[in-house]
BALUMPA-542005 format. One line per 2 residues: number of its first residue (from 1); their letters; for each residue x, y, z of N, C-alpha, C. Coordinates in steps of 0.1 Angstrom, whole numbers, padded with zeros to 4 digits. Example, Ala and Ser with C-alpha at 12.3 -4.5 7.8 and 13.67 -1.06 7.14 Angstrom:
1	as	0132:-0057:0078:0123:-0045:0078:0132:-0033:0078; 0128:-0022:0071:0137:-0011:0071:0129:0000:0079
This chain:
1	mp	-0206:0117:-0061:-0204:0109:-0048:-0190:0112:-0043; -0189:0115:-0030:-0175:0118:-0025:-0167:0105:-0024
3	pl	-0154:0107:-0024:-0145:0095:-0023:-0148:0087:-0011; -0145:0074:-0012:-0146:0065:0000:-0136:0069:0010
5	le	-0124:0071:0006:-0113:0075:0015:-0106:0088:0010; -0105:0098:0018:-0097:0110:0015:-0087:0113:0026
7	vr	-0075:0112:0022:-0064:0116:0032:-0059:0130:0028; -0059:0138:0038:-0056:0152:0036:-0044:0157:0046
9	gl	-0033:0160:0040:-0022:0166:0047:-0018:0157:0059; -0016:0144:0057:-0013:0135:0069:0001:0136:0072
11	ht	0004:0138:0085:0018:0138:0091:0019:0128:0102; 0028:0119:0101:0031:0110:0112:0046:0110:0115
13	ef	0050:0111:0127:0064:0112:0131:0067:0103:0142; 0080:0100:0143:0085:0091:0154:0097:0099:0161
15	rt	0096:0099:0174:0107:0104:0182:0117:0093:0186; 0129:0094:0181:0139:0083:0183:0151:0089:0190
17	ga	0160:0080:0194:0173:0085:0200:0181:0092:0190; 0180:0090:0177:0187:0096:0166:0181:0110:0162
19	gl	0169:0112:0166:0162:0124:0163:0148:0122:0158; 0142:0133:0153:0128:0132:0149:0127:0127:0135
21	vr	0119:0116:0133:0117:0110:0119:0103:0114:0115; 0102:0121:0104:0089:0124:0098:0086:0114:0087
23	av	0081:0103:0092:0079:0091:0083:0068:0094:0072; 0058:0101:0076:0048:0106:0066:0047:0121:0068
25	dg	0050:0128:0057:0052:0142:0057:0043:0150:0048; 0030:0150:0052:0020:0158:0045:0014:0152:0032
27	is	0011:0139:0033:0005:0132:0021:-0010:0134:0019; -0014:0135:0007:-0029:0137:0004:-0032:0128:-0008
29	yt	-0043:0121:-0007:-0048:0113:-0019:-0062:0108:-0016; -0068:0103:-0026:-0082:0098:-0025:-0083:0083:-0030
31	ve	-0093:0076:-0026:-0096:0063:-0031:-0111:0063:-0033; -0115:0060:-0045:-0130:0060:-0048:-0135:0046:-0045
33	hg	-0149:0045:-0045:-0155:0033:-0042:-0152:0022:-0053; -0147:0011:-0048:-0144:0000:-0058:-0131:0002:-0065
35	et	-0123:0012:-0062:-0111:0015:-0070:-0099:0008:-0064; -0089:0005:-0072:-0076:0000:-0068:-0065:0010:-0070
37	va	-0059:0014:-0059:-0049:0024:-0059:-0036:0018:-0054; -0025:0021:-0061:-0012:0015:-0056:-0004:0027:-0050
39	iv	0004:0023:-0039:0013:0032:-0033:0027:0025:-0035; 0036:0032:-0042:0048:0026:-0046:0060:0034:-0040
41	ge	0071:0026:-0037:0083:0033:-0033:0092:0023:-0026; 0105:0027:-0024:0115:0018:-0018:0111:0016:-0003
43	sg	0118:0007:0004:0117:0005:0018:0121:0018:0025; 0113:0022:0035:0116:0034:0042:0110:0047:0036
45	sg	0102:0046:0026:0096:0057:0020:0084:0062:0027; 0078:0054:0036:0067:0059:0044:0054:0052:0039
47	ks	0055:0042:0030:0042:0036:0025:0034:0029:0036; 0041:0020:0044:0034:0012:0054:0030:0021:0066
49	vg	0038:0031:0069:0034:0040:0080:0022:0047:0077; 0021:0052:0064:0009:0059:0060:-0004:0050:0061
51	al	-0002:0037:0057:-0014:0028:0058:-0018:0025:0072; -0008:0023:0081:-0011:0021:0095:-0017:0033:0101
53	si	-0013:0045:0096:-0019:0057:0102:-0034:0058:0099; -0038:0053:0087:-0052:0053:0084:-0060:0045:0094
55	lr	-0055:0034:0098:-0061:0025:0108:-0058:0029:0122; -0050:0039:0124:-0046:0044:0137:-0039:0033:0145
57	li	-0030:0026:0138:-0022:0015:0145:-0008:0019:0147; -0005:0032:0148:0008:0037:0152:0010:0037:0167
59	ae	0020:0030:0171:0023:0028:0185:0027:0042:0191; 0020:0046:0202:0024:0059:0209:0029:0055:0223
61	pp	0041:0060:0227:0052:0064:0219:0058:0052:0212; 0068:0054:0203:0074:0067:0199:0066:0074:0188
63	gr	0056:0067:0181:0050:0073:0170:0038:0082:0174; 0035:0091:0164:0023:0100:0167:0019:0106:0154
65	it	0005:0106:0151:-0001:0113:0140:-0002:0128:0145; 0005:0137:0138:0005:0150:0143:-0004:0160:0136
67	ag	-0008:0157:0124:-0017:0166:0117:-0024:0158:0105; -0034:0164:0100:-0041:0159:0089:-0055:0153:0092
69	ei	-0062:0150:0081:-0075:0144:0082:-0075:0131:0075; -0083:0121:0080:-0085:0108:0074:-0100:0106:0072
71	lf	-0105:0110:0061:-0120:0110:0059:-0123:0096:0053; -0131:0088:0060:-0135:0075:0055:-0150:0074:0055
73	dg	-0156:0073:0044:-0171:0072:0043:-0178:0083:0051; -0172:0095:0050:-0178:0107:0056:-0174:0110:0070
75	rd	-0166:0101:0076:-0162:0104:0090:-0147:0106:0091; -0142:0115:0099:-0128:0117:0102:-0123:0106:0112
77	lr	-0115:0096:0108:-0111:0086:0117:-0102:0091:0128; -0096:0102:0126:-0088:0108:0137:-0096:0112:0149
79	rl	-0109:0115:0146:-0118:0120:0157:-0126:0109:0164; -0125:0097:0160:-0132:0086:0166:-0125:0082:0179
81	te	-0133:0077:0188:-0127:0071:0201:-0121:0058:0197; -0113:0053:0206:-0106:0040:0204:-0116:0029:0202
83	se	-0127:0029:0210:-0137:0018:0208:-0144:0019:0195; -0147:0031:0190:-0153:0033:0177:-0143:0029:0166
85	mr	-0130:0032:0168:-0120:0028:0158:-0119:0013:0157; -0121:0006:0168:-0120:-0009:0168:-0131:-0015:0160
87	rv	-0143:-0008:0160:-0154:-0013:0151:-0151:-0011:0137; -0143:0000:0133:-0140:0002:0119:-0130:-0008:0114
89	rg	-0120:-0011:0122:-0109:-0021:0118:-0116:-0035:0117; -0113:-0041:0106:-0118:-0055:0104:-0132:-0055:0098
91	rd	-0141:-0046:0102:-0155:-0045:0097:-0156:-0037:0085; -0152:-0024:0086:-0153:-0015:0074:-0140:-0014:0066
93	ig	-0128:-0016:0073:-0115:-0016:0066:-0108:-0029:0070; -0104:-0037:0060:-0097:-0049:0062:-0082:-0047:0059
95	mv	-0073:-0054:0065:-0059:-0053:0063:-0052:-0066:0060; -0044:-0067:0050:-0036:-0078:0047:-0022:-0074:0049
97	fq	-0016:-0080:0059:-0003:-0076:0063:0008:-0083:0055; 0020:-0077:0056:0031:-0081:0047:0036:-0096:0049
99	ep	0036:-0101:0061:0041:-0114:0064:0031:-0122:0072; 0023:-0131:0065:0012:-0138:0072:0017:-0146:0084
101	mt	0029:-0152:0083:0033:-0161:0094:0034:-0153:0107; 0038:-0140:0107:0039:-0132:0119:0025:-0125:0122
103	sl	0016:-0125:0113:0003:-0119:0115:-0007:-0128:0120; -0006:-0141:0116:-0016:-0151:0121:-0011:-0156:0135
105	np	-0020:-0160:0143:-0017:-0165:0157:-0013:-0179:0156; 0000:-0183:0160:0004:-0196:0158:-0003:-0207:0166
107	vl	-0010:-0203:0177:-0016:-0213:0186:-0031:-0214:0184; -0036:-0207:0174:-0051:-0208:0171:-0052:-0214:0157
109	ti	-0062:-0222:0155:-0065:-0228:0142:-0069:-0217:0132; -0068:-0221:0120:-0072:-0211:0109:-0087:-0208:0111
111	gr	-0095:-0218:0114:-0109:-0216:0116:-0113:-0207:0127; -0106:-0208:0138:-0108:-0200:0150:-0105:-0185:0147
113	qi	-0094:-0183:0139:-0090:-0170:0136:-0099:-0162:0126; -0107:-0170:0118:-0117:-0164:0109:-0130:-0162:0117
115	te	-0134:-0172:0125:-0147:-0171:0132:-0146:-0160:0143; -0135:-0158:0149:-0133:-0148:0159:-0137:-0134:0153
117	vl	-0133:-0131:0141:-0136:-0118:0135:-0151:-0117:0133; -0158:-0128:0128:-0172:-0127:0126:-0180:-0126:0139
119	eq	-0175:-0133:0149:-0182:-0131:0162:-0180:-0118:0168; -0168:-0112:0167:-0165:-0099:0172:-0173:-0087:0166
121	hq	-0173:-0088:0152:-0179:-0076:0145:-0193:-0078:0140; -0197:-0091:0139:-0211:-0093:0134:-0220:-0100:0143
123	ga	-0214:-0104:0155:-0222:-0111:0165:-0227:-0125:0161; -0220:-0131:0151:-0224:-0144:0146:-0222:-0155:0157
125	dg	-0231:-0165:0157:-0229:-0176:0167:-0220:-0186:0161; -0216:-0196:0168:-0206:-0205:0164:-0208:-0212:0151
127	pt	-0220:-0219:0149:-0223:-0226:0136:-0223:-0216:0124; -0229:-0204:0126:-0230:-0195:0115:-0216:-0190:0111
129	ae	-0208:-0187:0121:-0194:-0182:0118:-0186:-0193:0111; -0188:-0206:0115:-0181:-0216:0109:-0185:-0218:0094
131	rr	-0198:-0217:0092:-0203:-0218:0078:-0197:-0207:0069; -0197:-0195:0075:-0191:-0184:0067:-0176:-0186:0065
133	al	-0169:-0191:0075:-0155:-0194:0074:-0152:-0204:0062; -0160:-0214:0061:-0159:-0223:0050:-0161:-0217:0037
135	el	-0171:-0208:0036:-0174:-0200:0024:-0162:-0192:0020; -0156:-0185:0030:-0145:-0176:0027:-0133:-0183:0022
137	le	-0130:-0195:0028:-0118:-0203:0023:-0120:-0208:0009; -0133:-0212:0006:-0135:-0216:-0008:-0134:-0204:-0017
139	mv	-0139:-0192:-0013:-0138:-0180:-0021:-0124:-0176:-0025; -0114:-0178:-0016:-0101:-0174:-0018:-0093:-0186:-0025
141	gi	-0099:-0197:-0029:-0093:-0207:-0037:-0085:-0218:-0029; -0089:-0220:-0016:-0083:-0231:-0008:-0092:-0243:-0010
143	ad	-0085:-0255:-0013:-0092:-0267:-0014:-0093:-0275:-0001; -0102:-0284:0000:-0104:-0292:0012:-0106:-0284:0024
145	vg	-0115:-0274:0024:-0117:-0264:0034:-0120:-0269:0048; -0127:-0281:0048:-0131:-0286:0061:-0118:-0290:0069
147	rr	-0108:-0296:0062:-0096:-0300:0069:-0087:-0287:0072; -0087:-0278:0063:-0078:-0266:0065:-0083:-0258:0077
149	lk	-0096:-0258:0079:-0102:-0250:0090:-0096:-0255:0103; -0093:-0267:0104:-0088:-0273:0117:-0073:-0272:0118
151	qy	-0066:-0267:0108:-0051:-0267:0108:-0046:-0254:0114; -0033:-0254:0117:-0026:-0242:0123:-0018:-0236:0112
153	ph	-0014:-0223:0114:-0007:-0216:0103:0006:-0223:0098; 0013:-0229:0107:0026:-0236:0103:0023:-0248:0094
155	ql	0011:-0253:0093:0008:-0264:0085:0004:-0260:0071; 0004:-0247:0068:0000:-0242:0055:0013:-0236:0048
157	sg	0012:-0236:0035:0023:-0230:0027:0021:-0215:0028; 0032:-0207:0023:0031:-0193:0024:0020:-0187:0016
159	gm	0017:-0193:0004:0006:-0188:-0004:-0007:-0191:0002; -0009:-0202:0008:-0022:-0205:0015:-0024:-0196:0027
161	rq	-0013:-0193:0035:-0014:-0184:0046:-0019:-0170:0041; -0013:-0166:0030:-0018:-0153:0025:-0032:-0153:0020
163	rv	-0036:-0164:0015:-0051:-0166:0011:-0059:-0165:0024; -0055:-0171:0035:-0062:-0170:0047:-0063:-0156:0052
165	mi	-0052:-0148:0051:-0052:-0134:0055:-0062:-0126:0046; -0063:-0130:0034:-0073:-0123:0025:-0087:-0127:0029
167	ai	-0089:-0139:0033:-0102:-0144:0038:-0106:-0136:0050; -0097:-0134:0059:-0100:-0127:0072:-0103:-0113:0069
169	al	-0096:-0107:0059:-0099:-0093:0056:-0112:-0091:0049; -0117:-0101:0042:-0130:-0100:0035:-0142:-0105:0044
171	ac	-0139:-0110:0056:-0149:-0117:0063:-0161:-0109:0066; -0160:-0096:0069:-0171:-0088:0073:-0176:-0079:0062
173	np	-0173:-0082:0049:-0177:-0074:0038:-0172:-0060:0039; -0159:-0057:0040:-0155:-0043:0042:-0157:-0035:0029
175	kl	-0156:-0022:0031:-0156:-0013:0019:-0142:-0011:0014; -0132:-0013:0022:-0118:-0010:0018:-0109:-0021:0023
177	ii	-0100:-0025:0015:-0089:-0034:0020:-0076:-0028:0017; -0067:-0028:0027:-0053:-0023:0026:-0044:-0035:0026
179	ad	-0037:-0037:0015:-0028:-0048:0013:-0013:-0043:0013; -0006:-0046:0024:0007:-0041:0026:0017:-0051:0021
181	ep	0023:-0049:0009:0033:-0058:0003:0028:-0073:0004; 0016:-0075:-0001:0010:-0089:0001:0017:-0100:-0005
183	tt	0027:-0098:-0014:0034:-0109:-0021:0049:-0109:-0018; 0054:-0102:-0009:0068:-0101:-0007:0075:-0114:-0004
185	al	0069:-0122:0004:0076:-0135:0008:0073:-0147:-0001; 0066:-0144:-0012:0061:-0155:-0020:0069:-0156:-0033
187	dv	0070:-0168:-0039:0077:-0170:-0052:0068:-0163:-0063; 0075:-0162:-0075:0068:-0154:-0085:0055:-0159:-0090
189	ti	0054:-0172:-0091:0042:-0179:-0096:0030:-0176:-0086; 0033:-0178:-0073:0023:-0176:-0062:0019:-0161:-0061
191	qa	0029:-0152:-0063:0026:-0138:-0063:0016:-0135:-0073; 0017:-0140:-0085:0007:-0137:-0096:-0006:-0142:-0092
193	qi	-0007:-0154:-0086:-0020:-0160:-0082:-0027:-0151:-0072; -0019:-0147:-0062:-0025:-0139:-0051:-0030:-0126:-0056
195	le	-0022:-0119:-0065:-0026:-0106:-0070:-0039:-0108:-0079; -0039:-0118:-0087:-0051:-0121:-0096:-0063:-0123:-0087
197	lm	-0061:-0131:-0076:-0072:-0134:-0067:-0077:-0121:-0061; -0068:-0112:-0056:-0073:-0100:-0049:-0080:-0091:-0059
199	ks	-0075:-0090:-0071:-0081:-0082:-0081:-0095:-0087:-0085; -0096:-0100:-0087:-0109:-0105:-0091:-0120:-0104:-0079
201	lt	-0115:-0106:-0067:-0124:-0105:-0056:-0129:-0091:-0054; -0120:-0081:-0055:-0124:-0067:-0052:-0133:-0063:-0063
203	lr	-0131:-0067:-0076:-0141:-0064:-0087:-0154:-0070:-0084; -0154:-0083:-0080:-0167:-0090:-0079:-0175:-0084:-0067
205	ln	-0168:-0081:-0056:-0174:-0076:-0044:-0175:-0061:-0043; -0170:-0054:-0053:-0170:-0039:-0053:-0163:-0034:-0040
207	va	-0151:-0039:-0037:-0144:-0035:-0026:-0132:-0026:-0031; -0130:-0015:-0025:-0118:-0007:-0028:-0105:-0013:-0023
209	li	-0094:-0011:-0030:-0082:-0018:-0026:-0070:-0008:-0027; -0062:-0007:-0016:-0049:0000:-0016:-0039:-0010:-0016
211	vi	-0030:-0011:-0026:-0019:-0020:-0027:-0006:-0013:-0025; 0001:-0017:-0014:0014:-0010:-0011:0025:-0020:-0016
213	th	0033:-0014:-0025:0043:-0023:-0031:0055:-0015:-0036; 0066:-0023:-0038:0078:-0017:-0045:0079:-0023:-0060
215	nl	0069:-0031:-0063:0069:-0038:-0076:0061:-0031:-0086; 0068:-0024:-0096:0061:-0016:-0105:0052:-0025:-0115
217	gv	0055:-0038:-0116:0047:-0047:-0124:0032:-0047:-0118; 0031:-0046:-0105:0018:-0046:-0099:0010:-0033:-0103
219	va	0018:-0022:-0104:0012:-0010:-0108:0006:-0011:-0122; 0013:-0016:-0131:0009:-0017:-0145:-0004:-0026:-0147
221	ry	-0004:-0037:-0140:-0015:-0047:-0143:-0027:-0045:-0134; -0025:-0040:-0121:-0036:-0042:-0112:-0042:-0029:-0107
223	as	-0035:-0017:-0108:-0040:-0005:-0102:-0045:0004:-0112; -0055:0012:-0109:-0060:0023:-0118:-0053:0036:-0115
225	rv	-0049:0038:-0103:-0041:0051:-0100:-0029:0047:-0091; -0019:0056:-0092:-0006:0053:-0085:-0002:0065:-0077
227	nv	0003:0063:-0065:0010:0074:-0058:0024:0069:-0055; 0034:0076:-0060:0048:0073:-0058:0054:0080:-0046
229	my	0059:0073:-0036:0063:0080:-0024:0079:0079:-0022; 0084:0090:-0017:0098:0091:-0014:0100:0100:-0002
231	ag	0108:0095:0008:0111:0102:0020:0099:0108:0027; 0088:0100:0027:0076:0104:0035:0066:0113:0027
233	ri	0070:0116:0014:0061:0125:0006:0057:0118:-0007; 0046:0122:-0012:0042:0117:-0026:0049:0126:-0036
235	ve	0057:0120:-0044:0064:0128:-0054:0058:0127:-0068; 0050:0118:-0070:0043:0117:-0083:0030:0109:-0081
237	ag	0019:0114:-0088:0006:0108:-0086:-0002:0109:-0099; -0009:0099:-0103:-0017:0099:-0115:-0023:0086:-0118
239	sa	-0029:0085:-0130:-0034:0072:-0135:-0022:0063:-0137; -0024:0050:-0136:-0013:0040:-0138:-0007:0042:-0152
241	ea	-0016:0044:-0162:-0011:0046:-0176:-0002:0058:-0177; -0006:0070:-0171:0002:0082:-0172:0015:0080:-0165
243	vy	0015:0075:-0153:0028:0073:-0145:0037:0063:-0151; 0031:0052:-0157:0040:0042:-0162:0045:0045:-0176
245	hn	0037:0052:-0184:0041:0055:-0198:0047:0069:-0199; 0045:0078:-0190:0050:0091:-0191:0054:0096:-0177
247	pr	0064:0090:-0171:0068:0094:-0158:0074:0108:-0158; 0071:0116:-0148:0075:0130:-0148:0083:0134:-0135
249	hp	0087:0124:-0127:0096:0127:-0116:0108:0118:-0118; 0121:0123:-0115:0133:0115:-0117:0133:0102:-0109
251	yt	0126:0102:-0097:0126:0090:-0089:0117:0079:-0096; 0106:0083:-0102:0098:0073:-0109:0105:0068:-0121
253	va	0112:0077:-0128:0120:0073:-0140:0130:0062:-0136; 0137:0065:-0125:0148:0056:-0120:0142:0043:-0116
255	ll	0130:0043:-0109:0124:0030:-0106:0120:0022:-0118; 0115:0028:-0128:0111:0021:-0140:0123:0016:-0148
257	rs	0134:0023:-0148:0146:0019:-0155:0153:0007:-0147; 0150:0006:-0135:0157:-0005:-0127:0149:-0018:-0128
259	vp	0138:-0018:-0135:0130:-0031:-0137:0136:-0039:-0148; 0139:-0052:-0147:0144:-0060:-0158:0134:-0060:-0170
261	rl	0140:-0059:-0182:0132:-0058:-0194:0134:-0071:-0202; 0122:-0077:-0205:0123:-0090:-0213:0125:-0087:-0228
263	dl	0123:-0074:-0232:0124:-0071:-0246:0138:-0066:-0250; 0147:-0067:-0240:0161:-0063:-0243:0170:-0075:-0243
265	pr	0182:-0074:-0249:0191:-0086:-0249:0195:-0090:-0235; 0198:-0102:-0233:0201:-0107:-0220:0214:-0101:-0214
267	ra	0222:-0096:-0223:0235:-0090:-0219:0233:-0076:-0214; 0221:-0070:-0216:0219:-0056:-0212:0219:-0055:-0197
269	rl	0227:-0046:-0191:0228:-0045:-0177:0216:-0037:-0171; 0213:-0040:-0158:0203:-0033:-0151:0208:-0019:-0149
271	dp	0199:-0009:-0147:0202:0005:-0144:0196:0008:-0131; 0203:0005:-0120:0198:0006:-0106:0196:0021:-0103
273	vd	0188:0024:-0092:0187:0037:-0087:0200:0040:-0079; 0206:0051:-0083:0219:0055:-0076:0217:0058:-0062
275	gq	0228:0055:-0054:0228:0059:-0040:0219:0051:-0031; 0216:0057:-0019:0208:0050:-0008:0197:0059:-0004
277	pp	0186:0054:0001:0175:0062:0006:0180:0072:0017; 0174:0083:0019:0180:0093:0028:0177:0090:0043
279	dl	0186:0095:0051:0184:0095:0066:0173:0105:0069; 0161:0101:0074:0150:0110:0076:0152:0119:0087
281	tr	0162:0117:0096:0165:0126:0107:0174:0137:0102; 0179:0137:0090:0189:0147:0085:0185:0153:0072
283	ld	0172:0154:0070:0168:0161:0057:0169:0176:0059; 0174:0182:0048:0175:0196:0048:0163:0203:0041
285	gg	0163:0215:0037:0152:0222:0031:0150:0220:0017; 0159:0212:0010:0159:0210:-0004:0151:0197:-0007
287	ca	0152:0193:-0020:0145:0181:-0025:0152:0169:-0019; 0145:0160:-0013:0151:0148:-0006:0158:0139:-0016
289	fr	0153:0139:-0028:0159:0130:-0038:0171:0136:-0045; 0175:0148:-0042:0185:0155:-0049:0199:0148:-0049
291	pr	0204:0142:-0038:0217:0135:-0038:0217:0123:-0048; 0206:0118:-0052:0206:0106:-0060:0201:0109:-0075
293	cr	0198:0122:-0077:0191:0126:-0089:0201:0130:-0100; 0199:0125:-0112:0207:0128:-0124:0203:0141:-0130
295	fa	0191:0147:-0126:0186:0159:-0132:0187:0171:-0122; 0194:0169:-0110:0194:0180:-0100:0201:0192:-0105
297	id	0195:0204:-0101:0201:0217:-0103:0202:0224:-0090; 0208:0236:-0090:0210:0244:-0078:0197:0247:-0071
299	kc	0187:0249:-0078:0174:0252:-0072:0169:0241:-0063; 0172:0229:-0066:0168:0217:-0059:0173:0217:-0044
301	se	0184:0224:-0042:0190:0224:-0028:0184:0236:-0020; 0177:0245:-0027:0172:0257:-0020:0157:0255:-0015
303	ar	0150:0246:-0021:0136:0244:-0017:0130:0231:-0021; 0120:0226:-0014:0114:0214:-0018:0103:0216:-0029
305	pp	0104:0210:-0040:0094:0213:-0050:0080:0208:-0046; 0069:0216:-0048:0056:0212:-0044:0050:0202:-0054
307	lq	0040:0194:-0050:0033:0185:-0059:0024:0193:-0067; 0027:0195:-0080:0019:0203:-0089:0013:0195:-0100
309	rl	0001:0201:-0104:-0007:0195:-0115:0001:0197:-0128; 0002:0186:-0137:0008:0187:-0150:-0002:0190:-0160
311	de	0002:0188:-0173:-0008:0190:-0184:-0020:0182:-0183; -0018:0169:-0179:-0030:0160:-0178:-0037:0164:-0165
313	as	-0050:0163:-0165:-0059:0167:-0154:-0056:0160:-0141; -0052:0147:-0142:-0050:0139:-0130:-0036:0135:-0127
315	hf	-0026:0142:-0134:-0012:0138:-0132:-0005:0149:-0125; 0002:0145:-0114:0009:0154:-0105:0024:0150:-0103
317	aa	0033:0159:-0102:0047:0156:-0099:0053:0167:-0091; 0062:0163:-0082:0069:0173:-0073:0084:0174:-0078
319	cf	0086:0181:-0089:0099:0182:-0095:0100:0196:-0102; 0111:0203:-0100:0112:0216:-0108:0115:0214:-0122
321	rs	0119:0201:-0126:0122:0199:-0140:0113:0188:-0147; 0101:0187:-0141:0092:0177:-0146:0088:0179:-0161
323	se	0088:0192:-0166:0085:0194:-0180:0096:0189:-0189; 0108:0187:-0183:0120:0183:-0192:0121:0167:-0192
325	ll	0112:0160:-0185:0113:0146:-0184:0104:0139:-0194; 0099:0146:-0204:0090:0140:-0214:0098:0129:-0222
327	aa	0111:0132:-0223:0119:0122:-0231:0120:0109:-0224; 0116:0108:-0211:0117:0095:-0204:0106:0085:-0208
329	qd	0097:0089:-0217:0086:0080:-0221:0091:0067:-0226; 0103:0066:-0231:0108:0054:-0237:0111:0043:-0227
331	va	0111:0047:-0214:0114:0037:-0203:0101:0028:-0201; 0090:0031:-0206:0078:0023:-0204:0079:0009:-0209
333	a	0074:0000:-0202:0075:-0014:-0206:0062:-0018:-0213
């Protein structure tokens, strides 16, 4: 069976006053039916732009998808008309955005925002859509659903608003959900609840899930495969176990070392990633991570290392010294 989603050589760029920004610079990956894939990286690495490109939600101008294919369920989404693409969004692919308070309409009730999706994509009448909205709120763990249906976003907590966003994403039984930093604005306890909810629902409903995050704890617990992004490119990809326990790119190693460890003494200092993310308008022909890399050599300034298959069949890394990073296995938590 072919993958549900296959992204091939995707390029998305923005023309700004400071210059051309290649926010997504030739990424390729797949998502199988019912699979959870994580896309990990710092802010500005291109994670969200890549996700918005799948749904063709890049504002033109200044943004533009310049190359690549986005094959979803056998169709290239780049070749669809805008009206055809609107039928895909919400019905076949659901999106959970980063900040629900800015994604939900403040002047519409929760109920109306769910029923609108059902009426638009499934042609449901008012009573049918309302019954389905009640079912969805119960499914995502919201109590007293009849009262919540009549409330507005500002009357709900952050965790409940995110549950509403998940309910909207699931409303039309999509094949894929893209969750863009779904727990960023929530406290740690609520983060865990939301992630457990999304994982259990996708397993029960056989929905594929792309989780965009900078939290490597999400990678270890919830994803089957991981793509690590830096400066618009995928620099490491593989199973969560391989990437987490045997990182083969210096950026992945640095991200793992910067995570607080509960098994170390409290006096142990964090080991942050050196330097700052690069200015995407001023990248040269070398490795973008080179200025921050503890393993950089002269060759790194001469060319960008390609994403190459490692010993493991499904593990890839874009580093000239990936074979020398086997000693980094002790960073795994």
